N, CA, C and O atoms as CSV, one atom per row, in Angstrom:
chain,resi,resn,atom,element,x,y,z
A,1,MET,N,N,46.867,226.189,158.822
A,1,MET,CA,C,46.821,224.736,158.838
A,1,MET,C,C,48.094,224.211,158.199
A,1,MET,O,O,48.536,224.718,157.168
A,2,GLU,N,N,48.685,223.190,158.815
A,2,GLU,CA,C,49.881,222.545,158.282
A,2,GLU,C,C,49.597,221.077,158.006
A,2,GLU,O,O,48.701,220.467,158.590
A,3,GLN,N,N,50.393,220.536,157.097
A,3,GLN,CA,C,50.294,219.120,156.759
A,3,GLN,C,C,51.709,218.624,156.490
A,3,GLN,O,O,52.465,219.268,155.763
A,4,PHE,N,N,52.071,217.490,157.069
A,4,PHE,CA,C,53.378,216.912,156.809
A,4,PHE,C,C,53.353,215.404,157.003
A,4,PHE,O,O,52.401,214.839,157.541
A,5,GLU,N,N,54.448,214.757,156.540
A,5,GLU,CA,C,54.538,213.302,156.597
A,5,GLU,C,C,55.876,212.875,157.183
A,5,GLU,O,O,56.886,213.564,157.041
A,6,PHE,N,N,55.859,211.720,157.847
A,6,PHE,CA,C,57.061,211.102,158.392
A,6,PHE,C,C,57.036,209.620,158.042
A,6,PHE,O,O,55.965,209.038,157.869
A,7,ASN,N,N,58.221,209.005,157.937
A,7,ASN,CA,C,58.339,207.573,157.670
A,7,ASN,C,C,59.265,206.929,158.696
A,7,ASN,O,O,60.219,207.547,159.169
A,8,TYR,N,N,58.962,205.672,159.029
A,8,TYR,CA,C,59.732,204.924,160.024
A,8,TYR,C,C,59.872,203.478,159.569
A,8,TYR,O,O,59.009,202.974,158.850
A,9,PRO,N,N,60.950,202.798,159.976
A,9,PRO,CA,C,61.092,201.377,159.634
A,9,PRO,C,C,59.986,200.547,160.285
A,9,PRO,O,O,59.553,200.834,161.401
A,10,ALA,N,N,59.540,199.517,159.573
A,10,ALA,CA,C,58.492,198.627,160.087
A,10,ALA,C,C,58.953,197.186,159.914
A,10,ALA,O,O,59.642,196.851,158.950
A,11,LYS,N,N,58.559,196.333,160.867
A,11,LYS,CA,C,58.997,194.940,160.824
A,11,LYS,C,C,57.870,193.924,160.782
A,11,LYS,O,O,58.042,192.838,160.229
A,12,ARG,N,N,56.709,194.260,161.360
A,12,ARG,CA,C,55.686,193.223,161.482
A,12,ARG,C,C,54.339,193.686,160.962
A,12,ARG,O,O,54.015,194.874,160.951
A,13,LYS,N,N,53.569,192.697,160.531
A,13,LYS,CA,C,52.228,192.968,160.007
A,13,LYS,C,C,51.246,193.211,161.153
A,13,LYS,O,O,51.386,192.674,162.252
A,14,ILE,N,N,50.268,194.024,160.857
A,14,ILE,CA,C,49.220,194.372,161.813
A,14,ILE,C,C,47.912,193.792,161.292
A,14,ILE,O,O,47.647,193.876,160.093
A,15,PRO,N,N,47.072,193.195,162.172
A,15,PRO,CA,C,45.889,192.471,161.705
A,15,PRO,C,C,44.736,193.306,161.143
A,15,PRO,O,O,44.059,192.858,160.217
A,16,LYS,N,N,44.496,194.504,161.677
A,16,LYS,CA,C,43.299,195.225,161.224
A,16,LYS,C,C,43.415,196.728,161.416
A,16,LYS,O,O,44.307,197.223,162.104
A,17,ARG,N,N,42.482,197.440,160.786
A,17,ARG,CA,C,42.401,198.894,160.890
A,17,ARG,C,C,41.925,199.311,162.270
A,17,ARG,O,O,41.355,198.523,163.024
A,18,ALA,N,N,42.182,200.597,162.579
A,18,ALA,CA,C,41.655,201.161,163.823
A,18,ALA,C,C,41.366,202.645,163.608
A,18,ALA,O,O,42.025,203.320,162.818
A,19,HIS,N,N,40.360,203.129,164.336
A,19,HIS,CA,C,39.987,204.544,164.316
A,19,HIS,C,C,39.683,204.939,165.748
A,19,HIS,O,O,38.771,204.390,166.365
A,20,VAL,N,N,40.447,205.893,166.285
A,20,VAL,CA,C,40.205,206.363,167.651
A,20,VAL,C,C,40.200,207.884,167.666
A,20,VAL,O,O,40.839,208.533,166.839
A,21,GLY,N,N,39.473,208.431,168.617
A,21,GLY,CA,C,39.408,209.870,168.781
A,21,GLY,C,C,38.440,210.510,167.813
A,21,GLY,O,O,37.852,209.857,166.951
A,22,VAL,N,N,38.294,211.810,167.987
A,22,VAL,CA,C,37.405,212.599,167.139
A,22,VAL,C,C,38.025,213.986,166.998
A,22,VAL,O,O,38.565,214.540,167.956
A,23,VAL,N,N,37.939,214.531,165.803
A,23,VAL,CA,C,38.457,215.882,165.605
A,23,VAL,C,C,37.478,216.840,166.252
A,23,VAL,O,O,36.292,216.850,165.920
A,24,GLY,N,N,37.960,217.617,167.145
A,24,GLY,CA,C,37.146,218.596,167.842
A,24,GLY,C,C,38.071,219.545,168.573
A,24,GLY,O,O,39.292,219.426,168.468
A,25,SER,N,N,37.527,220.451,169.285
A,25,SER,CA,C,38.323,221.439,169.989
A,25,SER,C,C,39.316,220.762,170.925
A,25,SER,O,O,38.925,220.116,171.897
A,26,GLY,N,N,40.580,220.912,170.631
A,26,GLY,CA,C,41.632,220.389,171.492
A,26,GLY,C,C,41.827,218.896,171.422
A,26,GLY,O,O,42.430,218.335,172.336
A,27,ASP,N,N,41.362,218.224,170.409
A,27,ASP,CA,C,41.508,216.764,170.323
A,27,ASP,C,C,41.963,216.380,168.919
A,27,ASP,O,O,42.236,217.244,168.085
A,28,LEU,N,N,42.040,215.086,168.669
A,28,LEU,CA,C,42.453,214.602,167.373
A,28,LEU,C,C,41.905,213.221,167.126
A,28,LEU,O,O,41.463,212.541,168.052
A,29,GLU,N,N,41.935,212.801,165.857
A,29,GLU,CA,C,41.593,211.434,165.511
A,29,GLU,C,C,42.807,210.776,164.887
A,29,GLU,O,O,43.614,211.420,164.216
A,30,VAL,N,N,42.917,209.469,165.128
A,30,VAL,CA,C,43.988,208.664,164.558
A,30,VAL,C,C,43.338,207.530,163.775
A,30,VAL,O,O,42.532,206.769,164.311
A,31,LEU,N,N,43.700,207.429,162.504
A,31,LEU,CA,C,43.255,206.340,161.642
A,31,LEU,C,C,44.488,205.499,161.322
A,31,LEU,O,O,45.457,206.005,160.756
A,32,LEU,N,N,44.452,204.229,161.682
A,32,LEU,CA,C,45.590,203.338,161.494
A,32,LEU,C,C,45.186,202.237,160.521
A,32,LEU,O,O,44.174,201.563,160.716
A,33,GLU,N,N,45.984,202.062,159.475
A,33,GLU,CA,C,45.672,201.055,158.465
A,33,GLU,C,C,46.896,200.182,158.205
A,33,GLU,O,O,47.985,200.703,157.963
A,34,PRO,N,N,46.731,198.858,158.251
A,34,PRO,CA,C,47.846,197.961,157.939
A,34,PRO,C,C,48.282,198.129,156.480
A,34,PRO,O,O,47.450,198.348,155.599
A,35,ILE,N,N,49.580,198.025,156.236
A,35,ILE,CA,C,50.108,198.069,154.873
A,35,ILE,C,C,51.149,196.968,154.716
A,35,ILE,O,O,51.667,196.442,155.702
A,36,ASP,N,N,51.442,196.633,153.492
A,36,ASP,CA,C,52.460,195.630,153.192
A,36,ASP,C,C,53.706,196.371,152.719
A,36,ASP,O,O,53.930,196.529,151.519
A,37,SER,N,N,54.511,196.822,153.678
A,37,SER,CA,C,55.669,197.655,153.359
A,37,SER,C,C,56.681,197.554,154.495
A,37,SER,O,O,56.298,197.319,155.641
A,38,PRO,N,N,57.955,197.727,154.197
A,38,PRO,CA,C,58.959,197.766,155.262
A,38,PRO,C,C,59.065,199.143,155.924
A,38,PRO,O,O,59.926,199.373,156.773
A,39,THR,N,N,58.181,200.045,155.523
A,39,THR,CA,C,58.206,201.408,156.056
A,39,THR,C,C,56.819,201.834,156.512
A,39,THR,O,O,55.863,201.782,155.739
A,40,ALA,N,N,56.710,202.251,157.759
A,40,ALA,CA,C,55.465,202.836,158.273
A,40,ALA,C,C,55.436,204.308,157.853
A,40,ALA,O,O,56.478,204.960,157.781
A,41,SER,N,N,54.247,204.820,157.581
A,41,SER,CA,C,54.117,206.230,157.197
A,41,SER,C,C,53.058,206.911,158.055
A,41,SER,O,O,52.084,206.295,158.487
A,42,VAL,N,N,53.279,208.187,158.283
A,42,VAL,CA,C,52.347,208.990,159.078
A,42,VAL,C,C,52.089,210.289,158.323
A,42,VAL,O,O,53.026,210.978,157.918
A,43,ARG,N,N,50.815,210.617,158.138
A,43,ARG,CA,C,50.420,211.906,157.556
A,43,ARG,C,C,49.643,212.673,158.614
A,43,ARG,O,O,48.688,212.159,159.196
A,44,ILE,N,N,50.060,213.891,158.850
A,44,ILE,CA,C,49.435,214.727,159.878
A,44,ILE,C,C,48.833,215.952,159.226
A,44,ILE,O,O,49.463,216.620,158.406
A,45,ARG,N,N,47.589,216.233,159.612
A,45,ARG,CA,C,46.923,217.491,159.256
A,45,ARG,C,C,46.591,218.173,160.584
A,45,ARG,O,O,45.838,217.633,161.395
A,46,THR,N,N,47.153,219.353,160.797
A,46,THR,CA,C,46.938,220.028,162.069
A,46,THR,C,C,46.507,221.477,161.862
A,46,THR,O,O,46.955,222.153,160.936
A,47,SER,N,N,45.643,221.923,162.732
A,47,SER,CA,C,45.174,223.306,162.674
A,47,SER,C,C,46.138,224.265,163.364
A,47,SER,O,O,45.948,225.480,163.315
A,48,VAL,N,N,47.171,223.724,164.005
A,48,VAL,CA,C,48.121,224.543,164.757
A,48,VAL,C,C,49.452,224.585,164.008
A,48,VAL,O,O,50.089,223.548,163.824
A,49,ASP,N,N,49.867,225.741,163.587
A,49,ASP,CA,C,51.109,225.891,162.832
A,49,ASP,C,C,52.322,225.990,163.756
A,49,ASP,O,O,52.217,226.442,164.896
A,50,GLY,N,N,53.495,225.551,163.233
A,50,GLY,CA,C,54.756,225.769,163.925
A,50,GLY,C,C,55.205,224.675,164.882
A,50,GLY,O,O,56.118,224.900,165.676
A,51,PHE,N,N,54.590,223.493,164.830
A,51,PHE,CA,C,54.941,222.451,165.781
A,51,PHE,C,C,55.480,221.173,165.129
A,51,PHE,O,O,55.375,220.093,165.709
A,52,LYS,N,N,56.050,221.289,163.937
A,52,LYS,CA,C,56.565,220.106,163.244
A,52,LYS,C,C,57.629,219.388,164.081
A,52,LYS,O,O,57.643,218.158,164.134
A,53,THR,N,N,58.507,220.134,164.727
A,53,THR,CA,C,59.557,219.532,165.554
A,53,THR,C,C,58.951,218.752,166.721
A,53,THR,O,O,59.432,217.672,167.063
A,54,THR,N,N,57.917,219.287,167.321
A,54,THR,CA,C,57.240,218.590,168.424
A,54,THR,C,C,56.574,217.321,167.925
A,54,THR,O,O,56.669,216.279,168.574
A,55,TRP,N,N,55.895,217.390,166.773
A,55,TRP,CA,C,55.278,216.193,166.193
A,55,TRP,C,C,56.326,215.127,165.937
A,55,TRP,O,O,56.118,213.955,166.252
A,56,LYS,N,N,57.456,215.533,165.364
A,56,LYS,CA,C,58.516,214.567,165.063
A,56,LYS,C,C,59.026,213.914,166.342
A,56,LYS,O,O,59.258,212.705,166.360
A,57,ALA,N,N,59.200,214.671,167.390
A,57,ALA,CA,C,59.685,214.108,168.662
A,57,ALA,C,C,58.700,213.085,169.229
A,57,ALA,O,O,59.110,212.021,169.693
A,58,VAL,N,N,57.412,213.398,169.192
A,58,VAL,CA,C,56.388,212.469,169.690
A,58,VAL,C,C,56.383,211.192,168.851
A,58,VAL,O,O,56.328,210.091,169.399
A,59,LEU,N,N,56.440,211.334,167.535
A,59,LEU,CA,C,56.421,210.162,166.662
A,59,LEU,C,C,57.719,209.366,166.743
A,59,LEU,O,O,57.687,208.137,166.678
A,60,ASP,N,N,58.853,210.034,166.882
A,60,ASP,CA,C,60.126,209.317,167.071
A,60,ASP,C,C,60.065,208.442,168.316
A,60,ASP,O,O,60.508,207.294,168.295
A,61,ARG,N,N,59.521,208.979,169.391
A,61,ARG,CA,C,59.389,208.217,170.633
A,61,ARG,C,C,58.436,207.030,170.442
A,61,ARG,O,O,58.731,205.919,170.881
A,62,PHE,N,N,57.302,207.267,169.792
A,62,PHE,CA,C,56.324,206.205,169.547
A,62,PHE,C,C,56.933,205.091,168.704
A,62,PHE,O,O,56.836,203.919,169.068
A,63,PHE,N,N,57.561,205.441,167.580
A,63,PHE,CA,C,58.118,204.420,166.701
A,63,PHE,C,C,59.427,203.835,167.237
A,63,PHE,O,O,59.933,202.861,166.680
A,64,GLY,N,N,59.966,204.392,168.278
A,64,GLY,CA,C,61.086,203.756,168.979
A,64,GLY,C,C,60.632,202.493,169.695
A,64,GLY,O,O,61.445,201.615,169.983
A,65,ARG,N,N,59.329,202.396,169.986
A,65,ARG,CA,C,58.753,201.230,170.671
A,65,ARG,C,C,57.856,200.399,169.768
A,65,ARG,O,O,57.602,199.228,170.053
A,66,TYR,N,N,57.380,200.984,168.697
A,66,TYR,CA,C,56.373,200.335,167.848
A,66,TYR,C,C,56.964,200.041,166.475
A,66,TYR,O,O,57.569,200.918,165.859
A,67,ASP,N,N,56.790,198.801,165.989
A,67,ASP,CA,C,57.412,198.408,164.720
A,67,ASP,C,C,56.395,197.879,163.705
A,67,ASP,O,O,56.753,197.105,162.817
A,68,GLY,N,N,55.144,198.289,163.829
A,68,GLY,CA,C,54.096,197.811,162.929
A,68,GLY,C,C,54.160,198.457,161.549
A,68,GLY,O,O,54.489,199.635,161.410
A,69,ALA,N,N,53.835,197.656,160.532
A,69,ALA,CA,C,53.762,198.146,159.151
A,69,ALA,C,C,52.378,198.769,158.949
A,69,ALA,O,O,51.407,198.072,158.654
A,70,VAL,N,N,52.307,200.078,159.111
A,70,VAL,CA,C,51.035,200.788,159.078
A,70,VAL,C,C,51.162,202.116,158.344
A,70,VAL,O,O,52.250,202.668,158.181
A,71,HIS,N,N,50.007,202.604,157.910
A,71,HIS,CA,C,49.888,203.998,157.493
A,71,HIS,C,C,48.964,204.641,158.514
A,71,HIS,O,O,47.873,204.134,158.776
A,72,ILE,N,N,49.391,205.739,159.081
A,72,ILE,CA,C,48.606,206.449,160.094
A,72,ILE,C,C,48.244,207.830,159.558
A,72,ILE,O,O,49.096,208.573,159.071
A,73,GLU,N,N,46.963,208.150,159.662
A,73,GLU,CA,C,46.460,209.492,159.354
A,73,GLU,C,C,46.077,210.132,160.680
A,73,GLU,O,O,45.318,209.553,161.458
A,74,ILE,N,N,46.599,211.319,160.936
A,74,ILE,CA,C,46.245,212.054,162.147
A,74,ILE,C,C,45.618,213.374,161.724
A,74,ILE,O,O,46.212,214.149,160.974
A,75,ASN,N,N,44.421,213.613,162.213
A,75,ASN,CA,C,43.717,214.876,161.994
A,75,ASN,C,C,43.613,215.564,163.343
A,75,ASN,O,O,42.912,215.097,164.240
A,76,ASP,N,N,44.319,216.683,163.477
A,76,ASP,CA,C,44.509,217.325,164.770
A,76,ASP,C,C,43.794,218.665,164.858
A,76,ASP,O,O,43.745,219.435,163.899
A,77,ALA,N,N,43.241,218.916,166.042
A,77,ALA,CA,C,42.608,220.214,166.310
A,77,ALA,C,C,43.201,220.841,167.560
A,77,ALA,O,O,42.493,221.468,168.347
A,78,GLY,N,N,44.517,220.666,167.738
A,78,GLY,CA,C,45.200,221.315,168.858
A,78,GLY,C,C,45.479,220.423,170.049
A,78,GLY,O,O,45.585,220.920,171.170
A,79,ALA,N,N,45.601,219.124,169.845
A,79,ALA,CA,C,45.868,218.197,170.951
A,79,ALA,C,C,47.282,218.385,171.501
A,79,ALA,O,O,48.193,218.785,170.776
A,80,THR,N,N,47.449,218.094,172.775
A,80,THR,CA,C,48.766,218.158,173.408
A,80,THR,C,C,49.573,216.911,173.031
A,80,THR,O,O,48.994,215.917,172.595
A,81,PRO,N,N,50.904,216.949,173.194
A,81,PRO,CA,C,51.714,215.756,172.920
A,81,PRO,C,C,51.266,214.536,173.733
A,81,PRO,O,O,51.320,213.413,173.232
A,82,GLY,N,N,50.836,214.738,174.950
A,82,GLY,CA,C,50.340,213.624,175.763
A,82,GLY,C,C,49.093,212.989,175.172
A,82,GLY,O,O,48.952,211.766,175.174
A,83,ALA,N,N,48.188,213.817,174.666
A,83,ALA,CA,C,46.972,213.296,174.032
A,83,ALA,C,C,47.312,212.551,172.746
A,83,ALA,O,O,46.695,211.532,172.438
A,84,VAL,N,N,48.288,213.051,171.995
A,84,VAL,CA,C,48.715,212.370,170.773
A,84,VAL,C,C,49.256,210.985,171.106
A,84,VAL,O,O,48.886,210.002,170.465
A,85,SER,N,N,50.122,210.907,172.096
A,85,SER,CA,C,50.692,209.615,172.512
A,85,SER,C,C,49.598,208.655,172.959
A,85,SER,O,O,49.630,207.475,172.609
A,86,LEU,N,N,48.647,209.137,173.714
A,86,LEU,CA,C,47.536,208.301,174.183
A,86,LEU,C,C,46.719,207.774,173.008
A,86,LEU,O,O,46.419,206.581,172.962
A,87,ARG,N,N,46.354,208.624,172.069
A,87,ARG,CA,C,45.561,208.195,170.912
A,87,ARG,C,C,46.333,207.193,170.046
A,87,ARG,O,O,45.745,206.233,169.548
A,88,LEU,N,N,47.633,207.401,169.863
A,88,LEU,CA,C,48.428,206.443,169.101
A,88,LEU,C,C,48.408,205.078,169.771
A,88,LEU,O,O,48.228,204.056,169.108
A,89,GLN,N,N,48.594,205.061,171.085
A,89,GLN,CA,C,48.582,203.787,171.807
A,89,GLN,C,C,47.203,203.134,171.738
A,89,GLN,O,O,47.105,201.916,171.586
A,90,GLN,N,N,46.148,203.921,171.847
A,90,GLN,CA,C,44.792,203.378,171.727
A,90,GLN,C,C,44.571,202.756,170.343
A,90,GLN,O,O,43.945,201.702,170.232
A,91,ALA,N,N,45.074,203.397,169.303
A,91,ALA,CA,C,44.920,202.862,167.949
A,91,ALA,C,C,45.655,201.530,167.803
A,91,ALA,O,O,45.136,200.594,167.195
A,92,VAL,N,N,46.849,201.451,168.356
A,92,VAL,CA,C,47.611,200.198,168.315
A,92,VAL,C,C,46.854,199.102,169.036
A,92,VAL,O,O,46.718,197.997,168.510
A,93,GLU,N,N,46.362,199.386,170.224
A,93,GLU,CA,C,45.612,198.373,170.992
A,93,GLU,C,C,44.361,197.931,170.238
A,93,GLU,O,O,44.032,196.745,170.221
A,94,ALA,N,N,43.665,198.878,169.616
A,94,ALA,CA,C,42.459,198.534,168.862
A,94,ALA,C,C,42.794,197.690,167.634
A,94,ALA,O,O,42.025,196.797,167.278
A,95,SER,N,N,43.895,197.949,166.998
A,95,SER,CA,C,44.246,197.201,165.779
A,95,SER,C,C,44.794,195.815,166.079
A,95,SER,O,O,44.782,194.940,165.213
A,96,GLU,N,N,45.272,195.610,167.294
A,96,GLU,CA,C,45.891,194.338,167.636
A,96,GLU,C,C,45.017,193.469,168.555
A,96,GLU,O,O,45.427,192.381,168.959
A,97,SER,N,N,43.839,193.947,168.873
A,97,SER,CA,C,42.965,193.156,169.767
A,97,SER,C,C,41.989,192.306,168.982
A,97,SER,O,O,41.187,191.583,169.572
């Protein structure tokens, strides 16, 4: 099991928390919480070792489009990069609706 954190610049406030997905075989959950900070933070707990570079690439792409001031917790059980991107987008939509 690995755990790591990333930080990204943030510009705008987000109205509410969001929780999407479920930790299970081949899936993940994303917990998104608004914060009052110029920096968004992401903490990842994953059962699959050796993919920090892949996680960083997925998150770099996501935060290249997203500028919310949030703390994101990701609990992963082997999700693909596509599933991670989908869950992140679902969390954003849930927090902004």
